[in-house]
N, C-alpha and C positions, 0 to 999 in steps of 0.2 A: 565409662567405656560401654560403648552400645552391647556388647556381646555378654557382659556380663547381668543377672539379675541384681535387682535392690536388694533381695533376700541375701546375696553371697556376701559373708561378712569376710572381710582382709581381716588376715593373721599376720604375726610378727614373722619377718623373712627367717629369724633364728627358729620358727618351728617348722620350717619346711625341712621333710625328711630327705636323705641323701636320695639322689636318685630323680628326684622332683622337680617339677618345672612350675615357675609363677611367673605373675605381671604385676610389676611393682605398681602399686595404689597410691602411695604417699611416703615423704620423706618428713619425719619429725625429726630432724638433726638441726644443730645450729654450728655456727662458727666454720673453723678449717675443715672440720670432719665433714658438715655439707657439701663444703666446696669442693673436696676431692671425690665425693661420692659422685656429685653432679659432672666434675671432669671426667670421672670414669666412662659416662654415658649412663649412670643410673637415675634415669627420671622416669617419672610415671607413664605407663604404656609399655616400658623396656621387658622384656622376657629375662630371667634370671633361671639357670639349674644349678641347685646346689649339687657338687660334685662329689665332696668327701669332706670328713673332718679329720683332724690331727687327732692322734691315738688319746691326748687328755680332753678332747671335746673342743678344745678352742684352742685357735681361731679355725674356720671354715670356709671352704675354696669353693666358690662361685664362678660358673661361667656367664658372662655379661658382654654382648655384643661379640663375641669369639674371643673375648679374652679372659684368662683365669686370674680373678683376685682372692686375696684373703681376706677376712674380716674376723674381727671379734665381735663374741655374743652381745657385748655391752651396744655395738653399732647396729647390729641385724636386729636387735629388740626393737630399735627406733624406726623401721621400715617395715612398712606395712605390704604385705602381698596378696593378690589372689591366687589359691593354688590351683595349678591346672591339670597337672598329673601326680598321681599317686606315686612314692617312692617305693622300694622294694620291701621294705618295713611295713607299710600298710596296705600294700597291695591285697585285694581279696583272694581266697584261696582258688585254686583252679580244680574243677571236679576232673575227679579220677585219680589226680596226683597227691600224693602225702607228703607233708614237708616238716 
């Protein structure tokens, strides 16, 4: 992808915090799960937004191509993404505001 530097490291989709957006770099899935993910439009270059986690932390809801899907961590550990936007948990502090 041209707009990413060679030094930017892809991370597992499971590491993207709620509220953050990423671009799929690669899929390291096999079999039926790979087919399901591809059928959902999750191909390299696709934007994916982490929407929310269940109370137990698994599964997590993601928005892909305008559709909300839930994936378990064992699957999202195998999907590499480039993080584009930080989520609320990782955003830098705003000067003048305490939180």
